C-alpha positions in Angstrom: 13.9 -36.6 6.7 12.3 -39.4 8.8 9.1 -38.6 10.5 8.6 -39.6 14.1 5.0 -39.2 15.2 4.5 -39.3 19.0 0.7 -38.7 19.2 -2.4 -38.4 17.1 -2.5 -34.7 17.5 -1.1 -32.6 14.7 0.9 -29.4 14.7 -0.4 -27.2 11.8 1.2 -24.0 10.4 -0.8 -21.3 8.7 1.1 -19.4 6.1 -0.5 -16.0 5.7 1.6 -14.5 2.9 1.7 -11.9 0.1 2.0 -13.2 -3.4 3.8 -11.9 -6.5 1.3 -11.6 -9.3 1.6 -14.2 -12.0 5.2 -15.0 -11.1 5.7 -18.6 -9.9 9.5 -18.4 -9.8 9.4 -15.4 -7.5 6.8 -17.0 -5.2 8.8 -20.2 -4.9 11.9 -18.3 -4.1 10.2 -16.4 -1.3 8.6 -19.6 0.0 12.0 -21.2 0.2 13.0 -18.5 2.6 9.7 -18.7 4.5 10.0 -22.5 5.1 13.4 -21.9 6.8 11.7 -19.8 9.5 8.7 -21.8 10.6 10.3 -24.4 13.0 8.8 -27.8 14.0 5.4 -28.6 12.4 3.5 -31.5 10.8 1.6 -29.6 8.1 2.1 -26.3 6.3 -0.8 -24.6 4.5 -0.5 -22.0 1.8 -3.3 -19.8 0.4 -5.3 -20.3 -2.8 -3.3 -20.2 -6.0 -0.2 -19.5 -3.9 2.2 -19.8 -6.9 0.6 -17.0 -8.9 -2.2 -15.2 -7.1 -5.9 -15.8 -8.0 -6.6 -15.3 -11.7 -9.7 -15.9 -13.7 -7.7 -16.0 -17.0 -5.7 -19.2 -16.5 -4.1 -19.2 -20.0 -1.3 -17.0 -18.7 -0.6 -18.7 -15.4 -1.9 -22.2 -15.2 0.9 -24.8 -14.8 1.0 -27.9 -16.9 4.5 -28.9 -16.2 3.9 -29.5 -12.5 6.8 -27.3 -11.4 5.2 -26.0 -8.2 3.9 -29.4 -7.3 7.3 -30.9 -7.7 8.7 -28.1 -5.5 6.1 -29.0 -2.8 7.1 -32.7 -3.0 10.8 -31.9 -2.7 10.3 -29.6 0.3 7.9 -31.9 2.0 10.4 -34.8 1.7 13.3 -32.5 2.8 11.6 -31.1 5.9 9.4 -34.1 6.8 6.1 -32.3 7.0 3.1 -32.3 4.7 2.3 -29.3 2.5 -1.0 -28.0 1.2 -2.3 -25.3 -1.1 -4.0 -24.7 -4.4 -2.4 -24.2 -7.8 -3.9 -23.1 -11.1 -3.4 -26.2 -13.2 -3.9 -27.2 -16.8 -4.7 -30.9 -17.2 -5.6 -32.5 -20.6 -6.6 -29.2 -22.1 -8.8 -28.1 -19.1 -8.1 -25.7 -16.3 -8.6 -26.4 -12.7 -8.2 -24.6 -9.4 -6.6 -27.6 -7.8 -5.8 -28.2 -4.1 -2.7 -30.3 -3.6 -2.1 -32.1 -0.3 1.5 -33.4 -0.4 3.0 -35.9 2.1 6.7 -36.5 2.8 6.3 -40.0 1.4 5.5 -38.4 -2.0 1.8 -39.2 -1.9 -0.3 -36.5 -3.4 -4.1 -36.0 -2.9 -5.9 -33.6 -5.1 -9.2 -31.8 -4.8 -10.6 -29.6 -7.7 -12.6 -26.6 -6.5 -16.3 -27.4 -6.9 -17.8 -24.0 -6.4 -16.3 -21.7 -9.0 -16.6 -18.0 -8.3 -19.0 -16.9 -11.1 -19.1 -13.4 -9.7 -15.6 -12.9 -11.1 -15.9 -15.3 -14.1 -13.9 -18.2 -12.7 -16.6 -20.5 -13.9 -16.1 -19.4 -17.5 -12.5 -20.6 -17.8 -12.1 -23.3 -15.2 -13.6 -26.8 -14.9 -15.4 -27.5 -11.6 -14.6 -30.5 -9.5 -17.2 -33.1 -8.8 -16.1 -34.9 -5.7 -15.8 -34.3 -2.0 -12.2 -35.2 -1.0 -11.1 -36.3 2.4 -7.5 -37.3 3.1 -6.3 -39.2 6.2 -2.9 -38.0 7.4 -1.3 -39.0 10.7 -4.6 -40.6 11.7 -6.5 -37.3 11.2 -9.2 -37.1 8.5 -9.0 -33.8 6.6 -11.5 -32.2 4.3 -10.0 -30.2 1.4 -11.8 -27.0 0.4 -11.0 -23.8 -1.6 -12.3 -20.3 -0.9 -15.8 -19.9 -2.3 -16.6 -23.4 -1.2 -16.9 -21.9 2.3 -20.3 -20.4 1.4 -21.9 -23.8 0.6 -22.3 -25.8 3.8 -24.3 -28.6 2.0 -21.2 -29.9 0.1 -18.8 -29.8 3.0 -21.3 -31.3 5.5 -19.7 -33.7 8.0 -21.5 -37.0 8.6 -21.2 -40.4 10.1 -19.3 -43.0 8.1 -19.9 -46.8 7.8 -17.7 -47.3 10.9 -20.0 -45.0 13.0 -17.5 -42.1 13.3 -17.4 -38.7 11.8 -16.2 -38.5 8.1 -13.6 -35.9 9.0 -12.0 -34.1 11.9 -10.4 -31.0 10.3 -11.6 -28.9 7.3 -9.0 -26.7 5.5 -10.1 -23.7 3.4 -7.3 -22.1 1.3 -8.4 -18.7 0.0 -8.0 -15.4 -1.8 -10.8 -13.7 0.1 -11.0 -10.0 -0.5 -10.9 -7.4 2.3 -14.4 -6.0 1.5 -16.0 -9.4 2.4 -13.6 -10.4 5.2 -16.3 -10.3 7.9 -18.2 -13.0 6.0 -15.0 -15.1 5.9 -14.4 -15.0 9.6 -18.1 -15.7 10.4 -18.4 -18.6 8.0 -15.2 -20.3 9.3 -16.8 -20.4 12.7 -20.1 -21.6 11.3 -18.5 -24.5 9.5 -16.6 -25.6 12.6 -19.7 -25.5 14.8 -22.1 -27.2 12.5 -19.6 -30.0 11.6 -18.1 -30.5 15.1 -14.6 -30.2 13.7 -11.6 -28.0 13.6 -11.6 -25.5 10.7 -8.5 -23.8 9.3 -8.8 -20.9 6.9 -5.6 -19.6 5.2 -6.0 -16.4 3.3 -3.5 -14.2 1.5 -2.6 -10.6 2.1 -1.5 -7.8 -0.3 -3.0 -6.7 -3.6 -3.6 -8.0 -7.1 -5.0 -6.2 -10.1 -8.5 -6.6 -8.8 -8.6 -6.8 -5.0 -7.0 -6.1 -1.7 -6.6 -8.9 0.9 -6.2 -8.5 4.7 -5.6 -12.2 5.6 -7.7 -13.0 8.7 -6.3 -16.5 8.6 -7.4 -18.5 11.6 -7.9 -21.8 13.2 -11.3 -22.4 14.9 -12.2 -25.2 17.3 -15.5 -27.3 17.2 -17.1 -24.8 19.7 -16.5 -21.9 17.3 -13.7 -20.5 19.3 -10.7 -19.0 17.5 -7.7 -21.0 18.7 -5.1 -18.9 16.8 -5.2 -16.1 14.2 -2.8 -14.1 12.1 -2.7 -10.3 12.5 -4.5 -8.5 9.7 -2.5 -7.1 6.8 0.7 -8.8 8.1 2.7 -11.6 6.6 2.8 -14.1 9.5 3.2 -17.8 10.1 1.3 -19.2 13.1 1.2 -22.7 14.4 -1.3 -24.5 16.6 -1.9 -28.1 17.9 -5.1 -30.0 17.3 -6.5 -31.8 20.4 -8.1 -34.9 19.1 -9.0 -36.3 22.5 -11.0 -33.2 23.4 -12.7 -33.3 20.0 -13.7 -37.0 20.5 -14.9 -36.3 24.0 -17.0 -33.4 22.8 -18.6 -35.4 20.0 -19.4 -38.2 22.4 -21.0 -35.9 25.0 -22.9 -33.8 22.5 -23.6 -36.2 19.5 -25.0 -33.7 17.0 -23.7 -35.5 13.9 -25.8 -38.6 14.4 -29.0 -36.4 14.0 -28.2 -35.3 10.5 -31.0 -35.9 8.1 -29.7 -37.2 4.7 -32.0 -36.1 1.9 
């Protein structure tokens, strides 16, 4: 499908979904049906490890054949929108919680989760990423993040680049964030948006796995910390909103917080 982009703004769809535990085939089949229902959009975002559910024992679930990634590339090309989400991935004998940002052109940008969740033992089996990853898509600069990264503002700090503009405009957090800590999730999404003068999108799953229950609380937050759109708790729901880059630029210009960042 040929993409026709009429403005710098981006229409983004949050996919708050339940997941079939350790069953990529079932999850892909259900996602095929979901994509048929979402309508016009520029970017579709799935939760963390959306092909299997979050697991700290990757030996049983990690993909090394790239099947889910190939599915993302096929569907992105078919529908003409970008797709994003993380997949448990085996690469050269190591396991990664890997964020894939897939464009209709076939371009793939990856980010490996830097902050592994030691509380559940994720750090014992997976290899942490080492780089901050920002992808530019349709003229919007997007920071890629996964779940536990949300608790560490120092590594997702926005800043001023060599051209004198902000490093990124939108931060995406894909997650499997449990119900018992969901208030922290919602609060930290707002904090990251306010302190970085950017849009923040958090896409969390619903349902249960062998260890946790998930309520969702997926949301998009604007640079003032206002929730622009949110999914209903415990409900499978797909919501879409439009970024407003002109308003973002005007806000940054009138209240230039980012230029006062002290780099240590």
